[in-house]
C-alpha positions as CSV (number, residue, x, y, z in Angstrom):
1,M,58.3,95.9,85.1
2,S,55.1,95.1,83.2
3,E,53.5,91.6,83.1
4,E,54.4,91.4,79.4
5,D,58.1,92.0,80.3
6,K,58.0,89.2,82.8
7,K,57.1,86.8,80.1
8,R,59.3,87.7,77.1
9,G,62.9,87.8,78.5
10,L,65.5,89.6,76.4
11,Y,64.4,92.0,73.7
12,K,65.6,95.2,72.0
13,K,64.4,98.2,74.1
14,Y,67.1,100.9,73.5
15,D,69.2,102.3,70.6
16,V,72.6,103.1,72.1
17,S,75.7,104.7,70.5
18,R,79.1,105.5,71.9
19,T,80.2,109.1,72.2
20,D,83.7,108.2,70.8
21,G,82.3,106.5,67.7
22,Q,84.1,103.2,68.4
23,D,80.9,101.3,67.7
24,K,80.7,102.4,64.0
25,G,82.7,101.6,60.9
26,E,85.8,99.6,61.8
27,G,85.8,100.7,65.5
28,K,86.9,98.1,68.0
29,H,83.4,98.1,69.7
30,R,81.5,97.5,66.5
31,G,78.9,94.8,67.0
32,C,79.3,94.8,70.8
33,R,76.2,93.6,72.7
34,L,75.0,95.9,75.6
35,F,72.6,95.4,78.4
36,I,71.2,98.6,79.9
37,L,70.7,99.0,83.6
38,D,68.2,101.6,84.8
39,Y,69.5,102.0,88.4
40,T,67.2,104.9,89.1
41,D,63.9,103.0,88.8
42,D,64.7,99.3,88.4
43,P,65.3,97.8,91.9
44,F,67.2,94.8,90.4
45,A,69.7,97.1,88.6
46,R,71.2,98.6,91.8
47,P,72.6,95.3,93.2
48,A,73.7,94.3,89.7
49,L,75.6,97.5,89.3
50,A,77.2,97.2,92.8
51,E,78.4,93.7,91.9
52,Y,79.9,95.1,88.7
53,A,81.7,97.8,90.7
54,L,83.1,95.1,93.1
55,A,84.3,93.0,90.2
56,A,86.0,96.0,88.6
57,Q,87.5,97.2,92.0
58,A,91.0,95.9,91.5
59,E,91.6,97.2,88.0
60,Y,89.3,100.3,88.0
61,P,89.2,101.4,91.6
62,V,88.1,105.0,90.9
63,L,85.2,103.9,88.7
64,A,84.2,101.2,91.2
65,N,84.1,103.6,94.2
66,E,82.3,106.3,92.3
67,L,79.6,103.8,91.3
68,L,79.3,102.6,94.9
69,D,79.2,106.2,96.2
70,T,76.5,107.0,93.7
71,L,74.4,104.1,94.8
72,R,74.9,105.0,98.4
73,G,73.8,108.5,97.7
74,M,70.5,107.0,96.4
75,G,70.1,105.2,99.7
76,Y,71.3,101.8,98.5
77,E,73.7,100.0,100.8
78,H,75.2,97.0,99.1
79,K,76.3,93.9,100.9
80,Y,78.9,91.5,99.5
81,R,78.4,88.1,101.0
82,G,76.9,89.7,104.1
83,R,79.5,92.5,104.2
84,K,78.8,96.2,103.8
85,V,80.8,98.1,101.2
86,I,82.7,101.3,102.1
87,G,83.4,103.9,99.5
88,F,86.5,106.1,99.4
89,E,84.7,109.3,100.1
90,I,82.8,107.9,103.1
91,A,86.2,106.7,104.6
92,K,87.7,110.2,104.1
93,V,84.8,111.8,105.8
94,I,85.1,109.5,108.8
95,I,88.8,110.2,109.1
96,V,88.1,113.9,109.1
97,D,85.5,113.4,111.9
98,L,88.0,111.3,113.9
99,W,91.0,113.6,113.4
100,P,90.5,115.8,116.5
101,I,90.8,112.7,118.6
102,L,93.6,111.1,116.6
103,W,95.9,114.1,116.3
104,P,98.0,114.8,119.4
105,I,97.1,118.0,121.2
106,N,100.6,119.1,122.1
107,N,104.3,118.3,121.5
108,H,104.5,116.3,124.8
109,E,101.9,113.9,123.4
110,R,103.8,113.6,120.1
111,A,107.1,112.8,122.0
112,R,105.6,109.9,124.0
113,F,106.6,107.2,121.5
114,L,110.1,108.3,120.3
115,C,111.3,104.9,121.4
116,G,110.2,101.9,119.3
117,H,110.0,99.7,122.4
118,S,107.6,102.1,124.1
119,L,105.5,102.1,121.0
120,S,105.4,98.3,120.8
121,N,104.5,98.0,124.5
122,E,101.7,100.5,124.2
123,M,100.3,98.6,121.2
124,K,100.5,95.3,123.1
125,K,98.6,96.9,126.0
126,L,95.9,98.2,123.7
127,Q,95.7,94.8,122.0
128,K,94.9,93.2,125.4
129,E,92.2,95.8,126.1
130,L,90.7,95.1,122.7
131,V,90.5,91.4,123.6
132,L,88.7,92.3,126.8
133,A,86.3,94.6,125.0
134,I,85.4,91.9,122.5
135,Q,85.0,89.3,125.2
136,D,82.7,91.6,127.1
137,H,80.7,92.4,123.9
138,D,81.3,96.1,124.6
139,P,81.2,98.1,121.4
140,I,81.9,101.5,123.0
141,F,85.0,100.1,124.8
142,R,86.1,98.3,121.5
143,D,85.9,101.5,119.5
144,T,87.7,103.5,122.2
145,V,90.5,101.0,122.1
146,L,90.6,101.1,118.3
147,T,90.8,104.9,118.4
148,G,93.7,104.6,120.8
149,M,95.6,102.3,118.5
150,A,95.0,104.6,115.6
151,A,96.1,107.6,117.6
152,V,99.3,106.0,118.8
153,G,100.2,105.0,115.3
154,I,99.6,108.4,114.0
155,Q,101.5,110.1,116.8
156,F,104.5,108.0,116.1
157,F,104.4,108.1,112.3
158,Y,103.7,111.8,111.9
159,R,105.7,113.2,114.8
160,H,107.6,115.6,112.4
161,K,104.6,116.7,110.2
162,S,101.8,119.2,110.5
163,S,98.2,118.2,111.2
164,A,97.0,119.2,107.8
165,D,99.8,117.2,106.0
166,A,99.3,114.2,108.2
167,L,95.5,114.2,107.6
168,A,95.9,114.4,103.8
169,D,98.5,111.6,103.9
170,V,96.3,109.3,106.1
171,Q,93.4,109.8,103.7
172,D,95.6,109.0,100.7
173,R,97.0,105.9,102.4
174,M,93.5,104.7,103.3
175,V,92.4,105.0,99.6
176,K,95.4,103.1,98.5
177,L,94.7,100.4,101.1
178,M,91.2,100.1,99.9
179,E,92.3,99.9,96.3
180,R,94.6,97.0,97.1
181,Q,92.3,95.1,99.5
182,G,88.8,96.2,98.3
183,P,86.2,98.2,100.1
184,R,84.4,95.3,101.7
185,A,83.9,95.9,105.4
186,F,84.9,93.7,108.2
187,I,82.0,91.5,109.3
188,S,82.8,91.0,113.0
189,S,84.8,92.2,115.9
190,H,86.7,89.0,115.9
191,E,87.8,89.6,112.3
192,I,89.1,93.0,113.4
193,L,91.0,91.4,116.3
194,G,92.6,88.8,114.1
195,V,93.9,91.5,111.7
196,L,95.2,93.8,114.4
197,V,96.8,91.0,116.5
198,E,98.9,90.0,113.4
199,E,99.8,93.7,112.8
200,V,100.9,94.2,116.4
201,S,103.0,91.0,116.3
202,E,104.7,92.3,113.1
203,L,105.4,95.6,114.8
204,S,107.0,93.9,117.8
205,H,109.2,91.8,115.5
206,A,110.2,94.9,113.5
207,V,111.2,96.8,116.7
208,K,113.4,94.0,117.8
209,E,115.2,93.8,114.5
210,H,115.4,97.5,113.5
211,D,115.9,101.0,114.8
212,C,112.7,102.8,115.7
213,A,113.2,105.3,112.9
214,S,113.7,102.6,110.3
215,E,111.2,102.1,107.4
216,P,110.1,98.6,108.6
217,V,109.0,100.0,112.0
218,Q,107.3,103.0,110.4
219,I,105.4,100.8,108.0
220,E,104.2,98.4,110.7
221,C,103.1,101.3,112.8
222,M,101.1,102.8,110.0
223,D,99.5,99.4,109.1
224,I,98.1,99.2,112.7
225,A,96.8,102.8,112.5
226,L,95.1,102.2,109.1
227,G,93.7,98.8,110.3
228,A,92.2,100.5,113.3
229,I,90.7,103.4,111.3
230,F,89.2,101.1,108.8
231,S,87.7,99.1,111.7
232,L,86.2,102.3,113.0
233,C,84.7,103.0,109.6
234,C,83.1,99.5,109.6
235,S,81.7,100.2,113.1
236,R,80.3,103.6,112.2
237,L,78.6,102.3,109.1
238,G,76.9,99.5,111.1
239,G,78.7,96.7,109.2
240,L,79.7,94.6,112.2
241,E,77.4,91.8,113.3
242,W,79.7,91.5,116.4
């Protein structure tokens, strides 16, 4: 930006027209005022565009995440009130990278949690280990426990599906979760713990009230898996202060 630009504020710099012609004649965008962002060269444009993407996230999730992924591809990592932002494609890549660990290696592993009570007990045990990991400020142990929670949830939920179908479904469910809740990363391990403690409690309640093959138990099981995977995404992108 030149010294002259710093002094004169808003002024006409571009002539812009819409490709659909809606800015001409009686088109609904006739007379609309536009502000152009050069996010290639203008360093102030990138955070402004990222904030626009976050504001549009709920109503236009595909557009929002494509904008955020574009900015990330340019080396710009946006933070929303101190939080990193995770794009759909980044989350999908991390899930693929984790999949060899998450997917059970044989049918014996897949059969471990056919009983809802054994599933609930395993999740409670992992929750206690997560508490210890966070108390000890041990990020490696924390992420190992999160991987375990995700794996248990996936082993239970997809015990009758192939690896490829399960992987595609997990990616789809993660995108839908991020569309509902937004792509803003967890900011600390304690926030992760708060979310997963609540999910494990809801699973325990569902197991007491319903058959293990029922939809409520299945949903709570997958909620834990997705919460753990999203937490691992936050960790891998360096978004956790602690």
